[in-house]
C-alpha positions in Angstrom: 68.5 -53.9 0.5 66.5 -52.9 -2.5 62.7 -53.4 -2.9 61.0 -53.8 -6.2 57.4 -52.8 -5.7 55.2 -54.6 -8.3 52.6 -52.7 -10.2 49.8 -53.7 -10.6 49.2 -55.3 -7.2 46.4 -55.5 -4.6 42.7 -54.7 -5.0 41.2 -55.4 -8.4 38.0 -53.8 -9.7 35.8 -56.7 -8.4 37.2 -56.5 -4.9 36.8 -52.7 -4.8 33.2 -53.0 -5.9 32.4 -55.7 -3.3 33.9 -53.7 -0.5 32.2 -50.5 -1.6 29.0 -52.5 -1.7 29.4 -53.7 1.8 30.2 -50.2 3.0 27.1 -48.8 1.3 24.9 -51.6 2.6 26.1 -50.7 6.2 25.3 -47.0 5.5 21.9 -47.7 4.0 20.6 -50.5 6.2 22.7 -50.5 9.4 24.0 -53.6 11.1 23.8 -56.5 11.4 24.4 -57.0 7.7 24.9 -60.7 6.7 27.5 -61.7 4.1 27.2 -65.1 2.5 30.8 -66.4 2.7 33.7 -64.1 3.0 33.1 -60.9 1.0 36.6 -61.5 -0.4 39.3 -64.1 0.6 41.3 -61.8 2.9 41.5 -62.4 6.7 42.2 -58.7 7.7 39.2 -57.5 5.6 36.9 -60.1 7.2 38.1 -59.1 10.7 37.6 -55.4 9.9 34.0 -55.9 8.8 33.2 -58.3 11.6 34.2 -55.5 14.0 31.8 -53.2 12.1 28.8 -55.5 12.6 28.9 -57.7 9.5 28.1 -61.4 10.2 29.7 -63.8 7.8 27.6 -67.0 7.3 28.1 -70.2 5.4 24.3 -71.0 5.1 21.4 -68.8 4.2 19.5 -70.4 7.0 21.8 -68.4 9.4 20.3 -65.1 8.1 17.1 -64.1 10.0 14.0 -64.0 7.8 13.6 -60.5 6.3 17.3 -59.7 6.9 19.8 -58.2 4.5 22.4 -60.5 2.8 25.2 -59.6 0.6 26.6 -62.2 -1.8 30.4 -62.3 -2.0 32.5 -61.4 -5.0 32.9 -65.1 -5.7 29.3 -65.5 -6.7 26.5 -67.9 -5.6 24.5 -70.7 -7.2 20.8 -70.4 -8.2 19.9 -72.5 -5.2 21.3 -69.8 -2.8 19.2 -67.1 -4.6 16.1 -69.3 -4.3 16.8 -69.8 -0.5 17.1 -66.1 -0.1 13.8 -65.5 -1.8 12.1 -68.1 0.4 13.4 -66.4 3.5 12.3 -63.0 2.2 15.8 -61.6 2.4 17.0 -58.3 0.9 19.7 -59.7 -1.3 22.6 -57.5 -2.6 24.6 -59.2 -5.3 28.3 -58.2 -5.1 29.4 -60.9 -7.5 32.4 -59.8 -9.6 31.1 -59.2 -13.2 33.9 -61.4 -14.5 32.6 -64.3 -12.4 29.1 -63.6 -13.6 30.4 -63.9 -17.2 31.5 -67.5 -16.5 28.1 -68.3 -15.0 26.4 -67.0 -18.1 28.7 -69.1 -20.3 27.8 -72.2 -18.2 24.1 -71.6 -18.6 24.5 -71.1 -22.4 26.5 -74.3 -22.9 24.2 -76.3 -20.7 21.1 -75.2 -22.7 22.9 -76.2 -25.9 23.5 -79.7 -24.6 27.2 -79.5 -23.9 29.2 -81.4 -21.3 31.0 -78.6 -19.5 34.5 -79.1 -18.1 35.2 -76.5 -15.4 38.9 -76.0 -14.6 39.2 -75.0 -11.0 39.8 -75.9 -7.3 37.3 -78.2 -5.6 35.6 -76.5 -2.7 36.5 -72.9 -3.8 33.5 -70.5 -3.4 33.6 -69.5 -7.0 33.7 -73.1 -8.3 30.7 -74.0 -6.1 28.7 -71.1 -7.4 29.6 -71.8 -11.1 28.8 -75.5 -10.9 25.5 -74.7 -9.3 24.4 -73.1 -12.5 24.3 -76.5 -14.3 25.3 -79.3 -11.9 24.1 -82.1 -14.1 26.2 -80.9 -17.1 29.5 -80.0 -15.4 32.7 -81.9 -14.6 35.3 -80.4 -12.4 39.0 -80.9 -13.1 42.0 -79.5 -11.3 45.0 -80.5 -13.4 46.2 -82.1 -16.6 46.2 -85.6 -14.9 42.4 -85.3 -14.4 42.0 -85.0 -18.2 43.4 -88.4 -18.7 40.8 -90.0 -16.4 37.8 -88.1 -17.8 35.1 -90.4 -19.2 33.2 -88.5 -21.8 32.1 -90.0 -25.1 34.6 -89.3 -27.9 31.9 -87.6 -30.1 30.2 -85.7 -27.3 29.5 -81.9 -27.4 32.1 -80.6 -24.9 33.1 -77.2 -23.7 35.5 -75.8 -21.1 35.4 -72.9 -18.6 37.9 -71.8 -16.0 37.9 -70.4 -12.5 38.9 -66.8 -12.8 41.8 -66.8 -10.3 44.0 -69.7 -11.6 47.6 -69.7 -12.8 47.7 -68.6 -16.5 50.5 -71.1 -17.3 48.9 -74.0 -15.5 45.6 -73.4 -17.2 47.1 -73.3 -20.6 48.6 -76.8 -20.0 45.2 -78.2 -18.9 43.4 -76.6 -21.9 46.0 -78.1 -24.3 45.5 -81.5 -22.7 41.7 -81.1 -23.2 42.1 -80.1 -26.8 44.4 -83.0 -27.5 41.9 -85.5 -26.1 38.8 -83.8 -27.4 39.6 -81.9 -30.6 36.0 -80.8 -30.9 36.0 -79.0 -27.5 34.9 -75.4 -27.5 35.4 -72.6 -25.0 35.1 -68.8 -24.5 36.7 -66.4 -27.0 39.6 -66.2 -24.5 40.0 -68.1 -21.3 38.2 -66.7 -18.3 41.1 -66.0 -16.0 40.5 -62.4 -15.0 42.5 -59.4 -16.2 43.7 -58.7 -12.6 44.9 -62.2 -12.0 46.8 -62.2 -15.3 48.3 -58.8 -14.7 49.6 -59.7 -11.2 51.0 -62.9 -12.4 52.7 -61.2 -15.3 54.3 -58.7 -13.0 55.7 -61.4 -10.7 56.9 -63.5 -13.7 58.7 -60.5 -15.3 60.3 -59.1 -12.1 61.2 -62.3 -10.2 64.5 -63.0 -12.1 65.8 -59.7 -10.7 65.2 -60.6 -7.0 66.3 -62.9 -4.2 63.0 -63.2 -2.3 59.3 -62.4 -2.8 56.8 -61.2 -0.3 53.2 -61.7 -1.3 50.5 -60.0 0.8 47.4 -62.1 0.8 45.5 -64.8 2.7 46.1 -68.5 2.7 42.6 -69.1 1.2 43.2 -66.6 -1.6 43.6 -68.6 -4.8 45.2 -65.7 -6.8 47.6 -64.8 -3.9 48.8 -68.4 -3.7 49.5 -68.4 -7.4 51.8 -65.4 -7.0 53.8 -67.2 -4.4 53.9 -70.4 -6.4 55.3 -68.5 -9.5 58.2 -67.3 -7.3 58.9 -70.7 -5.9 58.8 -72.3 -9.3 61.5 -69.8 -10.4 63.7 -70.9 -7.5 63.2 -67.8 -5.3 62.3 -67.7 -1.6 58.7 -66.7 -1.2 56.4 -66.0 1.7 52.6 -65.4 1.6 51.5 -63.3 4.6 48.5 -61.3 5.7 50.3 -58.7 7.8 53.6 -57.2 8.7 53.4 -59.0 12.1 54.1 -62.3 10.2 57.4 -60.9 8.8 60.6 -62.3 10.2 64.0 -60.6 10.0 65.8 -64.0 9.5 64.0 -64.4 6.1 66.2 -61.6 4.7 69.9 -60.8 4.1 71.1 -57.2 4.1 72.0 -57.3 0.4 68.8 -58.9 -0.8 66.6 -57.5 -3.6 63.0 -58.0 -2.5 59.9 -58.2 -4.7 56.8 -57.0 -2.8 53.4 -57.6 -4.3 49.8 -58.3 -3.2 47.0 -60.5 -4.3 43.8 -59.0 -5.7 42.0 -59.0 -2.3 44.9 -57.7 -0.1 44.7 -54.1 1.2 47.5 -51.7 0.3 48.0 -50.6 3.9 49.6 -54.0 4.6 51.9 -53.6 1.7 53.1 -50.3 3.0 53.5 -51.7 6.5 55.9 -54.4 5.1 57.9 -51.8 3.2 58.2 -49.7 6.4 59.5 -52.9 8.2 62.2 -53.4 5.6 63.2 -49.7 5.5 63.5 -49.7 9.3 65.5 -52.9 9.7 67.5 -53.0 6.5 67.6 -49.4 5.3 65.8 -50.6 2.2 65.3 -48.4 -0.9 62.1 -48.7 -2.9 61.7 -48.8 -6.7 58.2 -48.8 -8.2 58.1 -51.1 -11.3 55.0 -50.7 -13.5 54.5 -53.7 -15.7 50.9 -52.9 -16.8 48.4 -50.1 -16.2 44.9 -50.9 -14.9 41.9 -48.6 -15.3 39.0 -51.0 -14.8 36.1 -50.0 -12.6 32.8 -51.9 -11.9 29.6 -50.2 -10.8 27.9 -50.9 -7.5 25.2 -53.6 -7.5 22.0 -52.4 -9.0 20.2 -52.7 -5.6 22.6 -50.1 -4.1 22.8 -47.8 -7.2 19.1 -47.2 -6.9 19.4 -46.1 -3.3 22.6 -44.1 -4.0 20.9 -42.1 -6.7 17.7 -41.6 -4.8 
């Protein structure tokens, strides 16, 4: 057996920042710390921080008045910020800057009188937060079929934005359908799919022709991890999306397989290494690192924590 280990993989700059922020918040304020929604969409991370005293909530009303709340990397709507102020919460904003960029674009387009088409998955935390910036001006679509059923005046001012963790190829098709129906549509200088999502998808797309099976470390509710598995399946390869090595099964593999191992942007590297150890132990697998693109992006801690860290 031979393993191709995809690079880049795993934590992106936004996830690193959010997890560092949670660690620093615990250090500065003690527990319990409340996190509005999962800090990142990864089950092992949520379990780890639950054990450390972090309480994950789905409503600001669950946070005691005067408590400390950390907003997840996926961002929140203005309504959530207002609720936090009303409850006198100490709020730490760990929103990924690339998500904040989409929020700012939504605000700008809404002020300029545009109907905004958001390409994304209904119910995803990031989509809920972005739509909350201008709910009266926004329309959510999930696929090219939704474009055909859109009812927007032909001469309307119309703009598009995208959820950051979508499939690059799928989004291109939706944007093309929008431009065909609404030639006047405008959008950001380049689409809003984040660099890390693009890079991980690019690595899988480039490497998958060389392999028999793909193992993606990531959680079922992780949009970008699901996209990696979908790319492999679309290319006709066997693919499994798992959180931990305990979910691996020997009967997935044949001794002569070439296996691509990668990880979504919120999956810890330790679980990647556990899976490699599993394959080495059972199939005497050799490992080859394959670097498709270098990443050197780093985001600073939220302002609320930088002030304390520099004090």
